[in-house]
SENU-379566 format. One line per 10 residues: number of its first residue (from 1); their letters; for each residue y, x, z of N, C-alpha, C. Coordinates in nm, 4 decimals. Layout:
<sites>
NUM) a) Y,X,Z,Y,X,Z,Y,X,Z ~ ...;
</sites>
This chain:
<sites>
1) mtsskaqivq) -0.1187,0.0849,0.0000,0.0000,0.0000,0.0000,0.1236,0.0884,0.0000 ~ 0.2126,0.0700,-0.0910,0.3321,0.1528,-0.1002,0.4465,0.0887,-0.0247 ~ 0.5472,0.1694,0.0033,0.6603,0.1210,0.0821,0.7410,0.0159,0.0083 ~ 0.7260,0.0055,-0.1231,0.8013,-0.0944,-0.1976,0.7617,-0.2353,-0.1574 ~ 0.6416,-0.2499,-0.1001,0.5968,-0.3812,-0.0552,0.6461,-0.4146,0.0836 ~ 0.7150,-0.3200,0.1460,0.7554,-0.3404,0.2844,0.8889,-0.4121,0.2979 ~ 0.9595,-0.4349,0.1884,1.0905,-0.4982,0.1970,1.0748,-0.6505,0.2028 ~ 1.0264,-0.6984,0.3172,1.0003,-0.8405,0.3307,1.0784,-0.8997,0.4482 ~ 1.1686,-0.8215,0.5077,1.2397,-0.8695,0.6250,1.3793,-0.9183,0.5888 ~ 1.4339,-1.0023,0.6761,1.5712,-1.0457,0.6594,1.6624,-0.9278,0.6926;
11) ptadfwedac) 1.7749,-0.9125,0.6231,1.8630,-0.8000,0.6525,1.9373,-0.8153,0.7847 ~ 1.9628,-0.9384,0.8280,2.0292,-0.9605,0.9561,1.9583,-1.0717,1.0323 ~ 1.9843,-1.0764,1.1631,1.9204,-1.1763,1.2487,1.9955,-1.3086,1.2371 ~ 1.9422,-1.4026,1.1607,2.0134,-1.5281,1.1361,2.0094,-1.6237,1.2552 ~ 1.9345,-1.5868,1.3595,1.9259,-1.6699,1.4806,2.0308,-1.6298,1.5837 ~ 2.1163,-1.5320,1.5499,2.2021,-1.4685,1.6507,2.2970,-1.5654,1.7203 ~ 2.3657,-1.6489,1.6435,2.4628,-1.7403,1.7047,2.3945,-1.8395,1.7979 ~ 2.2824,-1.8932,1.7554,2.2080,-1.9855,1.8414,2.1615,-1.9147,1.9674 ~ 2.1183,-1.7910,1.9529,2.0712,-1.7139,2.0673,2.1838,-1.6910,2.1677 ~ 2.3009,-1.6553,2.1183,2.4142,-1.6299,2.2075,2.4546,-1.7555,2.2841;
21) khlakrdrvm) 2.4570,-1.8691,2.2166,2.4898,-1.9957,2.2826,2.3870,-2.0280,2.3905 ~ 2.2600,-2.0081,2.3573,2.1515,-2.0366,2.4514,2.1610,-1.9467,2.5742 ~ 2.1806,-1.8172,2.5514,2.1846,-1.7214,2.6617,2.3072,-1.7428,2.7505 ~ 2.4215,-1.7717,2.6894,2.5438,-1.7947,2.7669,2.5323,-1.9188,2.8540 ~ 2.4570,-2.0153,2.8062,2.4387,-2.1404,2.8804,2.3396,-2.1223,2.9957 ~ 2.2392,-2.0381,2.9733,2.1295,-2.0255,3.0693,2.1479,-1.9139,3.1717 ~ 2.2314,-1.8134,3.1417,2.2349,-1.6929,3.2234,2.3792,-1.6537,3.2550 ~ 2.4112,-1.6413,3.3812,2.5488,-1.6126,3.4239,2.5956,-1.4748,3.3767 ~ 2.5067,-1.3774,3.3754,2.5434,-1.2428,3.3308,2.5719,-1.2428,3.1815 ~ 2.4841,-1.3073,3.1053,2.5031,-1.3126,2.9608,2.6302,-1.3893,2.9237;
31) kkliprvgdg) 2.6648,-1.4892,3.0023,2.7854,-1.5667,2.9761,2.9098,-1.4777,2.9779 ~ 2.9113,-1.3780,3.0659,3.0237,-1.2842,3.0738,3.0085,-1.1692,2.9746 ~ 2.8847,-1.1241,2.9570,2.8590,-1.0025,2.8785,2.8789,-1.0228,2.7287 ~ 2.8344,-1.1355,2.6762,2.8390,-1.1581,2.5316,2.9827,-1.1533,2.4774 ~ 3.0773,-1.2274,2.5355,3.2150,-1.2176,2.4839,3.2797,-1.0817,2.5096 ~ 3.2373,-1.0127,2.6159,3.2936,-0.8812,2.6462,3.2512,-0.7768,2.5427 ~ 3.1283,-0.7870,2.4969,3.0767,-0.6928,2.3968,3.1408,-0.7185,2.2613 ~ 3.1600,-0.8459,2.2276,3.2249,-0.8793,2.1010,3.1281,-0.8890,1.9853 ~ 3.1794,-0.8661,1.8650,3.0996,-0.8855,1.7439,2.9873,-0.7825,1.7336 ~ 2.8894,-0.8175,1.6510,2.7761,-0.7293,1.6280,2.6461,-0.8056,1.6411;
41) rlesrgdaft) 2.5467,-0.7599,1.5690,2.4150,-0.8215,1.5771,2.3124,-0.7255,1.5186 ~ 2.1866,-0.7558,1.5403,2.0796,-0.6739,1.4858,2.0801,-0.6801,1.3336 ~ 2.0589,-0.5648,1.2707,2.0448,-0.5575,1.1259,1.9289,-0.4657,1.0934 ~ 1.8449,-0.5084,1.0006,1.7301,-0.4275,0.9621,1.7723,-0.3256,0.8572 ~ 1.7281,-0.1992,0.8772,1.7633,-0.0937,0.7827,1.6362,-0.0314,0.7257 ~ 1.6412,0.0052,0.5966,1.5298,0.0756,0.5369,1.4057,-0.0096,0.5224 ~ 1.2919,0.0558,0.4976,1.1657,-0.0174,0.4888,1.0755,0.0211,0.6054 ~ 0.9615,-0.0451,0.6143,0.8747,-0.0286,0.7306,0.8257,0.1147,0.7459 ~ 0.7777,0.1746,0.6388,0.7239,0.3098,0.6471,0.8318,0.4096,0.6885 ~ 0.9497,0.3997,0.6265,1.0589,0.4911,0.6595,1.1012,0.4761,0.8050;
51) tlarsivgqq) 1.1114,0.3534,0.8526,1.1521,0.3281,0.9911,1.0556,0.3928,1.0902 ~ 0.9264,0.3766,1.0662,0.8264,0.4324,1.1567,0.8195,0.5851,1.1456 ~ 0.8349,0.6364,1.0242,0.8346,0.7817,1.0060,0.9519,0.8454,1.0814 ~ 1.0678,0.7818,1.0746,1.1848,0.8330,1.1460,1.1607,0.8329,1.2966 ~ 1.0927,0.7322,1.3467,1.0660,0.7257,1.4906,0.9761,0.8412,1.5342 ~ 0.8815,0.8797,1.4498,0.7931,0.9920,1.4811,0.8699,1.1234,1.4769 ~ 0.9493,1.1425,1.3732,1.0283,1.2653,1.3592,1.1204,1.2845,1.4793 ~ 1.1770,1.1758,1.5294,1.2761,1.1842,1.6363,1.2213,1.1947,1.7767 ~ 1.0905,1.1922,1.7929,1.0328,1.1961,1.9275,1.0651,1.3271,1.9993 ~ 1.1197,1.3148,2.1200,1.1401,1.4267,2.2132,1.2367,1.5344,2.1615;
61) isvkaaqavw) 1.3239,1.4995,2.0676,1.4290,1.5924,2.0255,1.5604,1.5159,2.0178 ~ 1.6714,1.5875,2.0133,1.8021,1.5227,2.0109,1.8236,1.4470,1.8804 ~ 1.9176,1.3555,1.8830,1.9493,1.2769,1.7635,1.9952,1.3688,1.6504 ~ 2.0785,1.4685,1.6847,2.1301,1.5610,1.5831,2.0176,1.6432,1.5211 ~ 1.9281,1.6945,1.6052,1.8153,1.7734,1.5545,1.7222,1.6871,1.4703 ~ 1.6998,1.5645,1.5154,1.6115,1.4733,1.4418,1.6667,1.4450,1.3028 ~ 1.7985,1.4263,1.2916,1.8581,1.3988,1.1613,1.8423,1.5172,1.0672 ~ 1.8599,1.6385,1.1202,1.8464,1.7588,1.0373,1.7034,1.7746,0.9863 ~ 1.6065,1.7529,1.0744,1.4659,1.7624,1.0342,1.4321,1.6530,0.9340 ~ 1.4822,1.5322,0.9609,1.4558,1.4201,0.8712,1.5095,1.4478,0.7307;
71) drfvaltagp) 1.6292,1.4981,0.7219,1.6883,1.5274,0.5914,1.6033,1.6289,0.5140 ~ 1.5549,1.7310,0.5833,1.4704,1.8305,0.5170,1.3366,1.7705,0.4752 ~ 1.2823,1.6856,0.5596,1.1540,1.6203,0.5298,1.1657,1.5318,0.4057 ~ 1.2695,1.4487,0.4012,1.2879,1.3593,0.2867,1.3121,1.4395,0.1588 ~ 1.3861,1.5491,0.1704,1.4140,1.6329,0.0536,1.2855,1.6914,-0.0061 ~ 1.1832,1.7081,0.0774,1.0555,1.7599,0.0276,0.9809,1.6575,-0.0574 ~ 1.0104,1.5314,-0.0357,0.9357,1.4256,-0.1041,1.0136,1.3715,-0.2233 ~ 1.0952,1.2704,-0.1992,1.1634,1.2058,-0.3119,1.3107,1.2458,-0.3222 ~ 1.3588,1.3297,-0.2293,1.5008,1.3619,-0.2297,1.5757,1.2651,-0.1407 ~ 1.6944,1.3030,-0.0919,1.7670,1.2238,0.0075,1.8126,1.0865,-0.0397;
81) shrlapaavl) 1.8223,1.0645,-0.1695,1.8727,0.9359,-0.2176,1.7614,0.8395,-0.2572 ~ 1.6373,0.8795,-0.2377,1.5261,0.7956,-0.2788,1.4455,0.7506,-0.1580 ~ 1.3748,0.6414,-0.1749,1.2919,0.5875,-0.0675,1.1698,0.6755,-0.0450 ~ 1.1359,0.6929,0.0801,1.0194,0.7727,0.1171,0.8923,0.6927,0.0890 ~ 0.7973,0.7535,0.0183,0.6737,0.6845,-0.0174,0.5544,0.7494,0.0526 ~ 0.4621,0.6688,0.1074,0.3439,0.7248,0.1735,0.2650,0.8201,0.0842 ~ 0.2461,0.7826,-0.0415,0.1676,0.8667,-0.1331,0.2330,1.0033,-0.1519 ~ 0.3661,1.0058,-0.1528,0.4379,1.1327,-0.1699,0.4179,1.2236,-0.0495 ~ 0.4124,1.1646,0.0683,0.3885,1.2425,0.1900,0.2480,1.3014,0.1870 ~ 0.1500,1.2199,0.1496,0.0118,1.2663,0.1445,-0.0069,1.3750,0.0386;
91) algapqirta) 0.0710,1.3680,-0.0664,0.0588,1.4668,-0.1748,0.1101,1.6041,-0.1336 ~ 0.1981,1.6087,-0.0342,0.2560,1.7361,0.0074,0.1558,1.8269,0.0778 ~ 0.0837,1.7704,0.1716,-0.0046,1.8523,0.2531,0.0679,1.9060,0.3751 ~ -0.0080,1.9320,0.4808,0.0487,1.9704,0.6092,0.1337,2.0979,0.6059 ~ 0.0884,2.2065,0.5417,0.1704,2.3289,0.5442,0.3105,2.3096,0.4868 ~ 0.3219,2.2342,0.3777,0.4528,2.2127,0.3175,0.5402,2.1237,0.4053 ~ 0.4807,2.0215,0.4660,0.5572,1.9327,0.5539,0.6133,2.0112,0.6726 ~ 0.5369,2.1062,0.7231,0.5816,2.1841,0.8388,0.7075,2.2646,0.8089 ~ 0.7324,2.2963,0.6828,0.8519,2.3740,0.6483,0.9804,2.2973,0.6764 ~ 0.9709,2.1661,0.6987,1.0892,2.0858,0.7337,1.1310,2.1082,0.8788;
101) glsarkveyl) 1.0466,2.1801,0.9541,1.0773,2.2040,1.0945,0.9999,2.1139,1.1889 ~ 0.8925,2.0544,1.1397,0.8106,1.9630,1.2194,0.6964,2.0379,1.2863 ~ 0.6627,1.9946,1.4069,0.5481,2.0529,1.4770,0.4190,2.0106,1.4084 ~ 0.3123,2.0855,1.4373,0.1822,2.0519,1.3777,0.1396,1.9104,1.4169 ~ 0.1688,1.8721,1.5404,0.1287,1.7385,1.5869,0.2055,1.6289,1.5140 ~ 0.3353,1.6493,1.4960,0.4137,1.5481,1.4248,0.3709,1.5377,1.2785 ~ 0.3316,1.6490,1.2191,0.2799,1.6455,1.0820,0.1523,1.5610,1.0771 ~ 0.0663,1.5793,1.1759,-0.0559,1.4983,1.1833,-0.0212,1.3498,1.1960 ~ 0.0769,1.3194,1.2793,0.1183,1.1806,1.2987,0.1729,1.1204,1.1682 ~ 0.2576,1.1972,1.0995,0.3174,1.1480,0.9748,0.2118,1.1261,0.8673;
111) cdlaqhfdsg) 0.1159,1.2152,0.8599,0.0089,1.1998,0.7611,-0.0799,1.0802,0.7945 ~ -0.1043,1.0591,0.9242,-0.1841,0.9433,0.9654,-0.1100,0.8135,0.9327 ~ 0.0210,0.8137,0.9584,0.1034,0.6978,0.9238,0.0984,0.6705,0.7733 ~ 0.1158,0.7757,0.6949,0.1126,0.7609,0.5491,-0.0228,0.7099,0.5020 ~ -0.1302,0.7590,0.5638,-0.2651,0.7154,0.5259,-0.2842,0.5674,0.5550 ~ -0.2363,0.5228,0.6702,-0.2483,0.3805,0.7060,-0.1746,0.2920,0.6056 ~ -0.0552,0.3342,0.5640,0.0219,0.2541,0.4684,-0.0375,0.2627,0.3282 ~ -0.0781,0.3823,0.2878,-0.1291,0.4012,0.1519,-0.2609,0.3273,0.1298 ~ -0.3425,0.3207,0.2346,-0.4739,0.2571,0.2226,-0.4700,0.1066,0.2459 ~ -0.3563,0.0574,0.2979,-0.3460,-0.0854,0.3273,-0.4076,-0.1244,0.4606;
121) tvhvaewqqm) -0.4314,-0.0257,0.5482,-0.4879,-0.0554,0.6798,-0.3920,-0.1394,0.7633 ~ -0.2618,-0.1166,0.7457,-0.1626,-0.2026,0.8094,-0.1236,-0.3115,0.7095 ~ -0.1179,-0.4335,0.7574,-0.0995,-0.5499,0.6695,0.0476,-0.5870,0.6596 ~ 0.1249,-0.4986,0.5951,0.2706,-0.5147,0.5894,0.3109,-0.6500,0.5320 ~ 0.2460,-0.6914,0.4256,0.2827,-0.8162,0.3581,0.2557,-0.9389,0.4442 ~ 0.1684,-0.9244,0.5449,0.1358,-1.0389,0.6308,0.2131,-1.0392,0.7625 ~ 0.2906,-0.9339,0.7878,0.3549,-0.9228,0.9191,0.4458,-1.0400,0.9513 ~ 0.5133,-1.0950,0.8529,0.6031,-1.2075,0.8819,0.5287,-1.3288,0.9365 ~ 0.3985,-1.3394,0.9050,0.3195,-1.4525,0.9538,0.2388,-1.4178,1.0789 ~ 0.2387,-1.2921,1.1186,0.1613,-1.2491,1.2354,0.2468,-1.2529,1.3619;
131) ddeaiieelv) 0.1802,-1.2764,1.4775,0.2574,-1.2769,1.6018,0.2831,-1.1330,1.6482 ~ 0.3737,-1.1191,1.7448,0.4188,-0.9864,1.7876,0.3042,-0.8984,1.8347 ~ 0.2175,-0.9527,1.9177,0.1102,-0.8705,1.9750,0.0120,-0.8236,1.8688 ~ -0.0116,-0.9032,1.7679,-0.1018,-0.8621,1.6602,-0.0439,-0.7449,1.5819 ~ 0.0875,-0.7470,1.5607,0.1530,-0.6361,1.4905,0.1523,-0.5108,1.5775 ~ 0.1806,-0.5269,1.7060,0.1763,-0.4132,1.7979,0.0381,-0.3489,1.7971 ~ -0.0656,-0.4318,1.7973,-0.2035,-0.3806,1.7963,-0.2294,-0.2958,1.6717 ~ -0.1798,-0.3399,1.5571,-0.1951,-0.2608,1.4346,-0.1196,-0.1280,1.4439 ~ 0.0020,-0.1324,1.4961,0.0868,-0.0141,1.4968,0.0387,0.0922,1.5957 ~ -0.0063,0.0507,1.7136,-0.0476,0.1504,1.8126,-0.1798,0.2165,1.7755;
141) airgigrwta) -0.2479,0.1636,1.6758,-0.3689,0.2297,1.6248,-0.3344,0.3525,1.5412 ~ -0.2063,0.3664,1.5051,-0.1589,0.4822,1.4292,-0.1217,0.5917,1.5272 ~ -0.1668,0.7122,1.5021,-0.1371,0.8236,1.5929,0.0137,0.8470,1.6022 ~ 0.0614,0.8695,1.7238,0.2033,0.8956,1.7437,0.2889,0.7726,1.7646 ~ 0.2283,0.6549,1.7585,0.3040,0.5314,1.7812,0.2485,0.4613,1.9049 ~ 0.3329,0.4503,2.0066,0.2951,0.3799,2.1283,0.3585,0.2419,2.1324 ~ 0.3390,0.1737,2.2422,0.3889,0.0365,2.2526,0.5413,0.0301,2.2413 ~ 0.6124,0.1265,2.3054,0.7588,0.1241,2.2997,0.8073,0.1330,2.1552 ~ 0.7519,0.2266,2.0783,0.7915,0.2418,1.9382,0.7619,0.1145,1.8601 ~ 0.6460,0.0544,1.8861,0.6092,-0.0698,1.8174,0.7071,-0.1818,1.8519;
151) emflifhllr) 0.7485,-0.1876,1.9781,0.8436,-0.2911,2.0185,0.9810,-0.2682,1.9566 ~ 1.0245,-0.1421,1.9482,1.1509,-0.1129,1.8810,1.1436,-0.1548,1.7337 ~ 1.0278,-0.1350,1.6737,1.0075,-0.1740,1.5342,1.0179,-0.3265,1.5196 ~ 0.9580,-0.3990,1.6127,0.9667,-0.5457,1.6089,1.1115,-0.5921,1.6204 ~ 1.1877,-0.5279,1.7087,1.3256,-0.5692,1.7318,1.4151,-0.5299,1.6146 ~ 1.4101,-0.4026,1.5750,1.5090,-0.3497,1.4812,1.4695,-0.3608,1.3347 ~ 1.3416,-0.3708,1.3057,1.3016,-0.3817,1.1649,1.2604,-0.5243,1.1282 ~ 1.1705,-0.5825,1.2065,1.1250,-0.7186,1.1770,1.2167,-0.8249,1.2354 ~ 1.3129,-0.7831,1.3183,1.4117,-0.8745,1.3773,1.3454,-0.9887,1.4537 ~ 1.2431,-0.9554,1.5303,1.1773,-1.0562,1.6124,1.2671,-1.0914,1.7308;
161) pnvlplddvg) 1.2873,-1.2189,1.7597,1.3889,-1.2587,1.8575,1.3494,-1.2496,2.0042 ~ 1.2188,-1.2359,2.0347,1.1767,-1.2581,2.1725,1.0935,-1.1432,2.2288 ~ 1.1369,-1.0190,2.2009,1.0654,-0.9005,2.2496,1.1337,-0.8487,2.3760 ~ 1.0550,-0.8174,2.4782,1.1079,-0.7619,2.6035,1.0418,-0.6257,2.6262 ~ 1.1100,-0.5159,2.5899,1.0488,-0.3830,2.5992,1.0589,-0.3237,2.7398 ~ 0.9662,-0.3597,2.8259,0.9733,-0.3198,2.9666,0.9545,-0.1698,2.9878 ~ 0.9094,-0.0966,2.8867,0.8973,0.0485,2.8977,1.0275,0.1194,2.8610 ~ 1.1305,0.0430,2.8252,1.2562,0.1023,2.7831,1.3443,0.1339,2.9046 ~ 1.3803,0.2610,2.9184,1.4589,0.3051,3.0332,1.5957,0.2379,3.0358 ~ 1.6568,0.2240,2.9187,1.7884,0.1621,2.9119,1.7876,0.0172,2.9555;
171) likgisvnyf) 1.6837,-0.0563,2.9193,1.6733,-0.1965,2.9602,1.6630,-0.2068,3.1119 ~ 1.5761,-0.1251,3.1713,1.5580,-0.1292,3.3170,1.6877,-0.0916,3.3888 ~ 1.7541,0.0123,3.3383,1.8812,0.0544,3.3994,1.9860,-0.0554,3.3851 ~ 1.9926,-0.1185,3.2675,2.0906,-0.2242,3.2441,2.0679,-0.3460,3.3310 ~ 1.9422,-0.3805,3.3517,1.9104,-0.4930,3.4414,1.9508,-0.4579,3.5840 ~ 1.9247,-0.3328,3.6247,1.9648,-0.2878,3.7582,2.1159,-0.3011,3.7770 ~ 2.1923,-0.2525,3.6800,2.3385,-0.2528,3.6900,2.3950,-0.3937,3.6870 ~ 2.3443,-0.4768,3.5955,2.4035,-0.6085,3.5728,2.3518,-0.7189,3.6649 ~ 2.2304,-0.7012,3.7176,2.1699,-0.8096,3.7973,2.1429,-0.7705,3.9422 ~ 2.1352,-0.6402,3.9727,2.0961,-0.5973,4.1072,2.1947,-0.4975,4.1672;
181) sgepvsraea) 2.3195,-0.4989,4.1199,2.4253,-0.4129,4.1734,2.3865,-0.2659,4.1768 ~ 2.3052,-0.2244,4.0790,2.2668,-0.0842,4.0694,2.1471,-0.0444,4.1529 ~ 2.0900,-0.1387,4.2271,1.9713,-0.1088,4.3079,1.8492,-0.0901,4.2169 ~ 1.7508,-0.0101,4.2610,1.6294,0.0092,4.1811,1.5612,-0.1239,4.1505 ~ 1.5040,-0.1328,4.0309,1.4420,-0.2567,3.9854,1.2964,-0.2303,3.9500 ~ 1.2081,-0.3133,4.0012,1.0662,-0.3001,3.9669,1.0394,-0.3630,3.8308 ~ 0.9273,-0.3289,3.7730,0.8877,-0.3871,3.6449,0.8755,-0.5397,3.6568 ~ 0.8207,-0.5866,3.7695,0.8039,-0.7308,3.7909,0.9393,-0.8014,3.7979 ~ 1.0362,-0.7379,3.8649,1.1707,-0.7963,3.8741,1.2382,-0.8011,3.7373 ~ 1.2196,-0.6933,3.6592,1.2771,-0.6903,3.5245,1.2151,-0.7974,3.4370;
191) revgdawapy) 1.0849,-0.8147,3.4501,1.0169,-0.9184,3.3714,1.0683,-1.0573,3.4086 ~ 1.0920,-1.0800,3.5371,1.1414,-1.2102,3.5821,1.2792,-1.2395,3.5230 ~ 1.3663,-1.1384,3.5237,1.4978,-1.1549,3.4613,1.4813,-1.1839,3.3126 ~ 1.3953,-1.1067,3.2466,1.3741,-1.1216,3.1032,1.3129,-1.2548,3.0644 ~ 1.2258,-1.3057,3.1496,1.1623,-1.4348,3.1178,1.2655,-1.5465,3.1078 ~ 1.3743,-1.5343,3.1823,1.4799,-1.6357,3.1775,1.5566,-1.6305,3.0449 ~ 1.5443,-1.5207,2.9711,1.6125,-1.5065,2.8430,1.5357,-1.5701,2.7269 ~ 1.4086,-1.6008,2.7467,1.3266,-1.6558,2.6387,1.3900,-1.7834,2.5838 ~ 1.3801,-1.8077,2.4534,1.3035,-1.7349,2.3507,1.3861,-1.6294,2.2753 ~ 1.4885,-1.5742,2.3413,1.5760,-1.4761,2.2748,1.5873,-1.3477,2.3568;
201) rsvatwyiwr) 1.4740,-1.2959,2.4014,1.4762,-1.1776,2.4869,1.5228,-1.0523,2.4120 ~ 1.4967,-1.0447,2.2816,1.5460,-0.9297,2.2035,1.6980,-0.9253,2.2024 ~ 1.7589,-1.0412,2.1870,1.9048,-1.0499,2.1799,1.9660,-1.0113,2.3144 ~ 1.9110,-1.0643,2.4219,1.9609,-1.0294,2.5553,1.9439,-0.8796,2.5824 ~ 1.8316,-0.8239,2.5406,1.8077,-0.6804,2.5570,1.9146,-0.6000,2.4837 ~ 1.9497,-0.6432,2.3637,2.0526,-0.5753,2.2849,2.1868,-0.5757,2.3588 ~ 2.2199,-0.6883,2.4202,2.3454,-0.6952,2.4964,2.3389,-0.6111,2.6233 ~ 2.2240,-0.6031,2.6846,2.2083,-0.5152,2.8009,2.2313,-0.3699,2.7596 ~ 2.1738,-0.3301,2.6471,2.1976,-0.1943,2.5964,2.3467,-0.1710,2.5714 ~ 2.4118,-0.2690,2.5099,2.5547,-0.2545,2.4794,2.6393,-0.2462,2.6061;
211) sldpmpvsy) 2.5923,-0.3056,2.7150,2.6674,-0.2985,2.8410,2.6707,-0.1556,2.8954 ~ 2.5713,-0.0758,2.8583,2.5647,0.0636,2.9006,2.6328,0.1562,2.8012 ~ 2.6264,0.1212,2.6737,2.6826,0.2031,2.5674,2.7431,0.1100,2.4635 ~ 2.8761,0.1124,2.4450,2.9400,0.0186,2.3523,2.9016,0.0382,2.2069 ~ 2.8424,0.1539,2.1735,2.7987,0.1749,2.0350,2.6711,0.0947,2.0106 ~ 2.6627,0.0220,1.8988,2.5420,-0.0557,1.8698,2.4179,0.0316,1.8635 ~ 2.3109,-0.0195,1.9228,2.1835,0.0517,1.9199,2.1151,0.0256,1.7850 ~ 2.0545,0.1298,1.7262,1.9785,0.1094,1.6033,1.8659,0.2100,1.5961 ~ 1.7590,0.1718,1.5259,1.6437,0.2599,1.5098,1.5984,0.2541,1.3640;
</sites>
């Protein structure tokens, strides 16, 4: 399966206005936070393969370093102005990919990701009809992709409205600051706060992130 088949998502979250009205009505913190943050909403960028490949490249390194490595990696395949294709990655081979500045482990992860997409092991064309947990199950079977990465993919690429990424440090910190006056928050307490945001937990999470950093979050 090539990345050209992955362009099946909406470019923006068309549920955003309804979500904001719902959250402002149901949650006292969101009622204050949403107008304070102002305009902005989730937007999907790139295709599925590129989004996941970027997440692997960026693991455990700075944003600036990740961008430099990514640019070199893409230049090895189709060039910076072209879409990254799984088959092109597989055609390179590990030694050539490593010249972009990637560790041996990340090269293994990228090749495994490319193999999953090229062989059709991940059902990209069916993702819009699959529930969140089914997609997460497919993604975490790929080396180098854990639940957090899969959840970020659901939020930022597939624009799923009701994801609560409890492994996200920023979400936990934001809940602590906005709901518990900065006191430590347990996973159970964070889940309880998040459950009140349903069915728009992704949107509330985005506003929690913005409360900590005014720059829009994107992956």
